[in-house]
C-alpha positions in Angstrom: -21.7 68.3 -13.4 -25.2 67.4 -14.6 -26.9 63.8 -14.5 -29.9 63.8 -16.7 -30.1 67.6 -16.7 -29.8 67.9 -12.7 -26.6 69.4 -11.3 -24.9 67.2 -8.7 -22.0 67.6 -6.5 -20.5 64.3 -5.5 -21.2 65.0 -1.8 -23.8 67.2 -0.2 -25.8 68.0 3.0 -29.2 66.4 3.4 -31.7 65.1 6.0 -34.9 66.3 7.5 -35.1 66.2 11.3 -31.4 65.4 11.4 -28.1 66.1 9.7 -26.9 63.7 7.3 -24.5 63.6 4.2 -25.4 62.1 0.8 -22.9 60.8 -1.7 -23.1 59.2 -5.2 -22.2 55.6 -4.6 -19.7 55.1 -7.4 -19.7 51.3 -7.2 -22.8 51.1 -9.2 -21.7 53.4 -12.1 -22.0 53.5 -15.0 -25.2 51.3 -15.1 -27.1 52.5 -12.0 -27.0 56.0 -10.4 -27.3 55.3 -6.6 -27.6 57.9 -3.9 -26.3 56.8 -0.4 -27.1 58.6 2.9 -24.3 58.6 5.5 -25.2 59.2 9.1 -22.6 57.7 11.4 -18.9 57.6 11.5 -18.9 53.9 10.6 -20.9 54.9 7.5 -18.2 57.3 6.4 -15.3 54.9 7.2 -17.0 52.1 5.2 -17.7 54.6 2.3 -14.1 55.5 2.1 -12.5 52.2 2.6 -14.9 50.3 0.4 -14.7 52.9 -2.3 -18.2 54.2 -2.5 -16.3 57.4 -2.8 -12.8 57.7 -4.2 -10.3 60.1 -5.6 -7.9 62.0 -3.2 -9.8 65.4 -3.1 -13.3 63.7 -2.6 -11.9 61.4 0.0 -10.5 64.4 2.0 -13.9 66.1 1.9 -15.8 63.1 2.8 -13.4 62.7 5.8 -14.1 66.2 6.8 -17.8 65.7 7.0 -17.3 62.4 8.7 -15.4 64.1 11.5 -18.4 66.5 11.8 -20.8 63.6 12.0 -18.5 61.9 14.6 -18.7 65.1 16.7 -22.6 65.0 16.6 -22.4 61.4 17.7 -20.2 62.4 20.6 -22.4 65.2 21.6 -21.9 66.5 25.3 -19.5 63.7 26.2 -17.2 65.3 28.8 -14.3 63.7 27.0 -15.4 65.2 23.7 -11.8 66.1 22.5 -10.4 62.6 23.1 -13.3 61.0 21.5 -13.1 63.1 18.4 -9.3 62.3 18.2 -10.1 58.6 18.4 -12.7 59.2 15.5 -10.0 60.9 13.4 -7.7 58.0 14.0 -10.5 55.6 12.8 -11.1 57.6 9.5 -7.3 58.1 8.8 -6.9 54.3 8.7 -9.3 53.8 5.9 -7.1 54.6 3.0 -3.3 55.1 3.3 -2.1 56.7 0.0 -4.2 59.7 -0.6 -2.9 62.5 1.6 -5.8 64.6 1.3 -7.6 62.4 3.9 -5.2 63.2 6.7 -4.9 66.9 5.4 -8.6 67.4 5.8 -8.8 65.6 9.2 -6.2 67.9 10.5 -7.9 71.1 9.2 -11.0 69.9 11.0 -9.3 69.4 14.2 -7.3 72.6 14.0 -10.7 74.5 13.5 -11.7 73.7 17.1 -8.5 74.3 18.8 -9.6 77.6 20.4 -13.3 76.5 21.0 -14.4 75.5 24.4 -18.1 74.8 24.2 -19.6 71.8 22.2 -21.8 74.1 20.4 -19.0 76.2 19.1 -17.0 73.2 18.2 -19.8 71.7 16.2 -20.3 75.0 14.4 -16.6 75.5 13.7 -16.5 71.8 12.3 -19.5 72.2 10.1 -18.2 75.6 8.6 -14.8 74.1 8.1 -16.2 71.1 6.2 -18.3 73.4 4.0 -15.4 75.7 3.3 -13.1 72.9 2.3 -15.9 71.5 -0.1 -16.3 74.9 -1.6 -12.5 75.4 -1.9 -12.2 72.1 -3.6 -14.5 73.3 -6.3 -12.7 76.6 -6.7 -9.4 74.8 -6.9 -10.7 72.5 -9.6 -12.0 75.4 -11.7 -8.5 77.1 -11.4 -6.7 73.9 -12.4 -9.1 73.8 -15.4 -8.1 77.5 -16.4 -4.3 76.7 -16.1 -4.5 73.3 -17.9 -6.9 74.8 -20.6 -3.9 77.0 -21.8 -1.8 73.9 -22.6 -4.6 72.4 -24.7 -5.0 75.7 -26.3 -1.5 75.9 -27.3 -1.5 72.4 -28.7 -4.6 73.1 -30.7 -2.8 76.1 -32.2 0.2 74.1 -33.1 -2.1 71.6 -34.9 -4.0 74.6 -36.7 -7.2 73.7 -35.1 -7.1 70.0 -35.8 -8.4 67.6 -33.1 -6.3 67.3 -29.9 -6.0 63.7 -28.7 -5.6 63.5 -24.9 -4.9 60.3 -22.9 -5.9 60.1 -19.4 -5.5 57.2 -16.9 -8.0 56.2 -14.3 -10.6 58.8 -13.0 -9.5 62.2 -11.9 -12.8 63.7 -12.9 -15.8 65.1 -11.2 -16.2 62.0 -9.5 -13.0 62.1 -7.8 -13.5 65.7 -6.5 -16.6 67.7 -5.3 -17.2 69.0 -8.8 -15.3 69.5 -12.2 -12.3 67.2 -11.5 -8.6 67.8 -11.6 -7.3 66.1 -14.9 -10.7 66.5 -16.6 -11.2 70.1 -15.6 -9.1 71.4 -18.5 -10.5 68.8 -20.8 -14.2 70.2 -19.9 -12.9 73.8 -20.4 -11.3 73.1 -23.8 -14.5 71.3 -25.1 -16.8 73.9 -23.7 -14.6 76.6 -25.4 -14.9 74.9 -28.8 -11.6 73.1 -29.1 -12.0 69.9 -30.9 -10.7 67.2 -28.6 -10.8 63.4 -28.2 -10.0 61.6 -25.2 -8.3 58.1 -24.8 -9.7 56.5 -21.7 -7.9 53.6 -20.1 -7.7 52.1 -16.6 -9.7 49.0 -17.5 -8.4 47.0 -14.6 -8.3 46.4 -11.8 -11.0 48.7 -10.8 -12.1 49.8 -14.2 -12.4 53.4 -13.1 -11.4 54.8 -16.6 -13.8 52.5 -18.4 -16.6 52.8 -15.9 -16.3 56.2 -14.5 -14.3 58.6 -16.8 -16.2 57.2 -19.7 -19.6 57.8 -18.1 -18.5 61.4 -17.3 -17.4 62.2 -20.8 -20.3 60.5 -22.3 -22.6 62.6 -20.0 -20.8 65.9 -21.3 -20.8 64.8 -24.8 -17.1 64.7 -25.2 -15.8 62.3 -27.9 -13.8 59.7 -26.2 -12.5 56.0 -26.9 -12.0 53.4 -24.1 -8.8 51.4 -24.6 -7.1 48.5 -22.7 -4.4 49.8 -20.4 -1.6 48.4 -22.5 -2.6 50.2 -25.7 -1.4 53.6 -24.6 2.2 53.0 -25.7 1.1 51.8 -29.2 -1.0 55.0 -29.6 1.9 57.2 -28.6 4.3 55.5 -31.0 1.9 56.0 -34.0 1.3 59.9 -33.1 -2.2 59.4 -31.9 -1.7 61.0 -28.6 -0.8 64.8 -28.3 -0.7 65.0 -24.5 -1.2 62.9 -21.2 -2.9 64.3 -18.3 -3.6 62.3 -15.0 -4.6 63.0 -11.6 -2.6 62.2 -8.3 -3.2 60.8 -4.7 0.0 62.1 -3.3 3.0 64.0 -4.5 6.3 64.6 -2.7 8.2 68.1 -2.4 10.5 66.9 -5.1 7.7 66.3 -7.6 7.3 62.4 -7.5 3.6 61.5 -7.9 1.5 58.4 -6.7 -1.4 57.8 -8.9 -3.5 54.7 -10.0 -1.4 51.7 -10.8 -0.1 51.8 -14.4 0.5 55.5 -14.3 4.3 55.0 -14.3 4.2 52.9 -17.4 2.2 55.8 -19.4 4.9 58.2 -18.2 7.7 56.0 -19.5 6.0 55.7 -22.9 5.3 59.4 -23.2 8.9 60.2 -22.2 10.1 57.8 -24.9 7.8 59.3 -27.6 8.5 62.8 -26.5 4.8 63.5 -25.6 4.0 66.0 -22.6 3.0 64.2 -19.5 1.1 66.5 -17.1 -0.1 65.8 -13.5 -3.3 67.7 -12.3 -3.6 68.2 -8.6 -4.5 70.6 -5.8 -1.8 71.8 -3.6 -3.5 69.7 -0.8 -2.2 66.6 -2.5 1.3 67.6 -2.1 3.0 66.1 1.1 6.0 68.4 1.9 7.1 65.9 4.6 8.2 63.5 1.7 11.0 63.6 -0.6 11.4 60.2 -2.4 8.2 59.1 -3.6 9.3 55.5 -4.4 10.7 54.9 -0.9 8.2 57.0 1.1 4.8 57.1 -0.3 2.7 54.2 1.2 1.1 52.1 -1.6 -2.2 50.5 -0.8 -2.4 46.8 -1.4 -6.2 45.8 -1.9 -8.1 42.5 -2.0 -6.9 40.4 -4.7 -10.5 39.6 -5.7 -10.7 43.0 -7.4 -8.0 41.5 -9.8 -9.5 37.9 -9.9 -13.1 38.9 -10.6 -14.5 41.4 -13.2 -17.9 43.0 -12.8 -20.3 44.2 -15.6 -23.8 44.4 -16.8 -25.4 41.2 -18.1 -29.2 40.6 -19.0 -30.0 43.9 -17.0 -28.2 42.8 -13.9 -24.7 43.5 -12.4 -22.8 40.3 -12.4 -19.3 39.3 -11.2 -17.3 36.9 -13.1 -14.1 34.9 -12.1 -11.3 35.3 -14.7 -8.2 33.2 -13.6 -8.2 29.7 -12.1 -10.0 29.7 -8.8 -6.9 28.6 -6.8 -4.7 31.2 -8.4 -3.7 34.1 -6.1 -3.5 37.8 -7.2 -1.5 40.8 -6.1 -3.5 44.1 -6.1 -1.2 47.1 -5.8 -3.5 50.2 -5.9 -0.9 52.7 -7.0 2.4 53.1 -8.4 4.9 56.2 -8.3 6.0 58.2 -11.3 9.4 59.9 -10.7 9.5 63.7 -11.2 12.0 63.2 -14.1 9.3 61.8 -16.4 6.8 64.6 -15.7 6.5 67.6 -17.9 4.7 69.8 -15.3 2.3 69.9 -12.5 -1.1 71.8 -12.9 -2.2 73.1 -9.6 -4.7 75.7 -8.6 -1.8 78.2 -8.2 -0.5 77.5 -11.6 1.7 75.2 -13.6 5.3 74.4 -12.1 8.1 72.1 -12.8 8.1 69.0 -10.8 11.1 70.0 -8.6 11.4 71.1 -5.0 12.3 74.8 -5.5 9.1 75.5 -7.7 6.9 73.2 -5.5 8.0 75.1 -2.3 7.2 78.3 -4.1 3.7 77.3 -4.7 3.1 77.1 -0.9 4.6 80.6 -0.4 2.2 82.0 -3.0 -1.3 83.6 -2.1 -2.6 83.2 -5.5 
């Protein structure tokens, strides 16, 4: 993606005279574009837990580089492996719902299984982090290609009229290394001349639709409209939505998916209005160890102040405003689970499949 004409990934290697990682600190978007440098394991843990970076794929890649930075800090410690394992435990505790975090950490640890010298371990870790980042981009491009075919078919069925797509939260470039998951088909459709319009929600509790998705689409010139979260059902009832496409933080082997809180309600409305509801995700987000998403996917509960306060630009400054009575407590569930029965299909880098165990397992047996 480009920001003011310059191409950026969401995470990249930097530093002169020493290795460092730089990220886009997403807390300041859309009003300020801030680049943050991460040079210690603690930096990486804070960046993930405090949501300087977010989105399951990007969390995974950030964790991968965090493991490499931890290895640099450990250096020639004679207990290198134990120290790195402790570091991996620290980084895995930062966000419980997104399975990509643990998946990426395991990939990093596996990469040094047969290495004995510290130098070779460091080389293997860095090469693995780079490979995972490049693979994430390739996966997003592939998800875009597969999802594009769905939008193209809807466009044909409407005889070239505008395709209206509703998306929830941010499953875009900012949630991955580049391109995005749910937004990848949108970008490809727009770049191929299909008239599209995006309904953008998730205006609470983190405003990641209103802040991040809207910023992305605006930067790319894609027509869009920000709506309050509860407007989606109304739009569907009145024929103003042709399809829903969302991202995912963890999916089960039977096709249940966890995504930003409120996704389940969008899926219910889409089912009632006979509107296709798709989930875009890399296969690394599918947890084959889980079957029942509602019972087994851990749902992160965040600080209630994210609900009690809202943040925005006022008089040129970012300000925080209290909404409810100061003494009122707030519950802040970060995610909900959408059962497979409400999902039309899963758009992965290996193709589109029905949300069922048989087809999901086949994805992992495919070399495509």
